[in-house]
PALUM-999299 format. One record per residue (C-alpha): residue in three letters; x negated, y negated, z. Coordinates in steps of 0.001 Angstrom, whole numbers, plus 524288, in hexadecimal, padded with zeros to 5 digits. Example, Ala and Ser with C-alpha at 12.3 -4.5 7.8 and 13.67 -1.06 7.14 Angstrom:
BEGIN
ALA7CFF48119481E78 SER7CA9A8042481BE4 
END
This chain:
BEGIN
UNK8BF29D0728D6D48 UNK8C0C9CF956D681F UNK8B697CEFE7D6CF9 UNK8B848CE141D6E9A UNK8AB07CDF4FD6837 UNK89ED4CE6F3D6484 UNK89890CDF1ED6F7E UNK8A0CDCE6B7D7938 UNK8968CCF178D77E4 UNK88CEFCE7CED7DC2 UNK894EFCDEECD8699 UNK8A14DCE235D8DEA UNK8A8C7CD98BD8DAD UNK8A442CD283D8173 UNK8A148CC458D849C UNK899C8CB8BED7F5E UNK88BB8CB803D83D7 UNK88447CAB34D835D UNK87665CA86DD87A7 UNK86BBCCB253D8A08 UNK86F74CBE82D8263 UNK86203CC4BED83D8 UNK86526CCCF2D8FF6 UNK87104CD2CDD8925 UNK869F2CD4ADD7C3D UNK85EC7CDBCDD82F4 UNK86891CE5FBD8772 UNK86EB5CE7DCD7A0A UNK86DE3CE181D6CA1 UNK87BB9CDC9FD6A9C UNK878A5CD1C7D60D7 UNK87BECCD51FD52C0 UNK87383CCF6DD47F4 UNK87FA2CCC00D402D UNK8859FCC45FD4B6A UNK87A1DCBCA9D50C7 UNK876B1CAECDD4D16 UNK868D3CAA5ED4FFE UNK8639BC9CD9D4D55 UNK85929C9D38D42C7 UNK84F3CC9697D4BA7 UNK8514BCA0C4D5667 UNK85023CABF3D4C94 UNK8434FCA6CDD4726 UNK83E2FCA312D549D UNK83E43CB162D58DE UNK838DBCB665D4BFF UNK845A9CBB88D4683 UNK847CFCCA03D4439 UNK83B62CD1F0D4620 UNK83947CD9E5D399E UNK830BACE352D4147 UNK83C49CE864D490B UNK8437BCF36FD4238 UNK84F1BCF443D4B7B UNK85612CEABED5461 UNK84FBECDEF9D4DE8 UNK85C10CD743D5123 UNK85AF5CDAD7D5F78 UNK84CE2CD60AD5F92 UNK85111CC947D5929 UNK85C1ECC6CDD62E1 UNK8532DCC91BD6E81 UNK848E5CBFD7D68F7 UNK852E5CB531D6641 UNK85979CB6AFD738F UNK84C6BCB599D7A68 UNK84BE8CA775D7599 UNK859E7CA322D730D UNK8673CCA422D79BA UNK87248CAB06D72C4 UNK880BDCADB4D73A4 
END
């Protein structure tokens, strides 16, 4: 099966989402480290990546950033 996007596994149909992404991200981590841009100030404000987390450190970071900042 050919998919329109890898996001089709998460959202059907695939569409642009702007604003509060936290409710969607809580259900599933769809943000890829290689495709996310975070302002330096926001990254440092939440403490960056927690070195004490062995797995899903990106997921932890996204949730911390989204708790304080809007995203799209």
